[in-house]
Steps between C-alpha positions, in 0.01 A plus 500: 500500500255785452241457786179704479362698800212265513351210299129486410241294328150584373196283574141465369233361737332203353145390620648167606738688734232678688350411837131501584516878573589592140862584568833330440549218758775539744682167410501610139639838598775317701581292186534827302733641773705182463518532118619855535754395758633246253545776239668718759740225600596453136548869449754490796690201359316230710277361224345162594682323224828640612426413867394151405820443297684569830294232676301755701151629519309783653286443813278770648506522878232772568295766342280794614237644271281816519215544248302822469302375206503170312482531120156394361422274205649642171709752691867545404752558761888509549720353763842664561764325701859566605776331697605678812810286529603208716590469870685185581274233347185711453400678184241783539264569213242782494194550291252776399168433319358766264163523322478601123480872601840463691340519840672277762236256635723276704849409604698202647830387639656164503810301632661224290798267520694301248496127588650184374288374214472140647514544867346850531764590761599870503801597300741794568476719186865602501608131494305414187755489222383682185219690677479885450543721806170613661396853410283777632275623223321744711553625849127500593317279759126518457442429877808704611676181597579165343198279490357529851482189722213401722480280806383137478255351732655208681411159352384383843218763486414431135490123521267501800231639270327334202605566141240679282583314186753242375678535164692247293793543276321350194633533146338836420670652804849417399743717303813434289703450826266208577362659820208721575554851361516775749201681343287197584558549877312828481220326309476265794493790745209656313306170484546471885380849554207447276411174685517708826228739358741788447442732204827432307430803279618709796846351495719776368805469726681175590837351576610146458804309611597166338642246749513167325412386148214264434568201252271298296244304691553673833206648693489828689258596771414870503414688824342845544546701819339846559739757620487866604622609139286258294580128454797266531478212257753219513565155355645179639570167321585149616551478871498873574757608249458880458437608138411870491369794702301794380363817649177633345369848541145600379383839359162592644 
């Protein structure tokens, strides 16, 4: 199989994709990154239809994103992505974002796993019969390391405070896997920051870790905690079941 050095998709910013500060909304950007990842996986022999036929699916575990400038309405931009291989269960995928003049305006890193299509339990790639071997398209890590981790604040500290907002997994929040799509979690984060009177147009650097999926009808309480670096935003459902964590940095 002839694998390219990187995969890319071009995008055009529609008016309905912009936030109130006249630029592409961050959840839409995450969706564009996800679409490019899907193309990249296909170029490496891990196309969604192939993976599904093997009773597996892709699940993202964490992502870190840096944005120098968000594309504005009617702007065209390109996302490049490449696989940096697989360590044990964990697939690393890197990204760069370019404007129409080929200036890099952002970058990102993410970690994914392959999971059982029904149970969503992790699978060992080498034991999936018929699956291509993982490849390294490009030996470049945009952060200098595989998607950096950040430390969670203990649930005992979080749940002692009051949630800023509560979100529900209504129909429009669900994706083709019948749970809340990972891009919607970041929309919830921005809603919680906005509710806390924080200028969300200053959010240009963030990391998010996905802990548990949210299924139809479930509700999630969102908490915002000020930290020395910016904000820690986290979500819990049911009786204290941890859903996600995020670190938010502001450009001022």
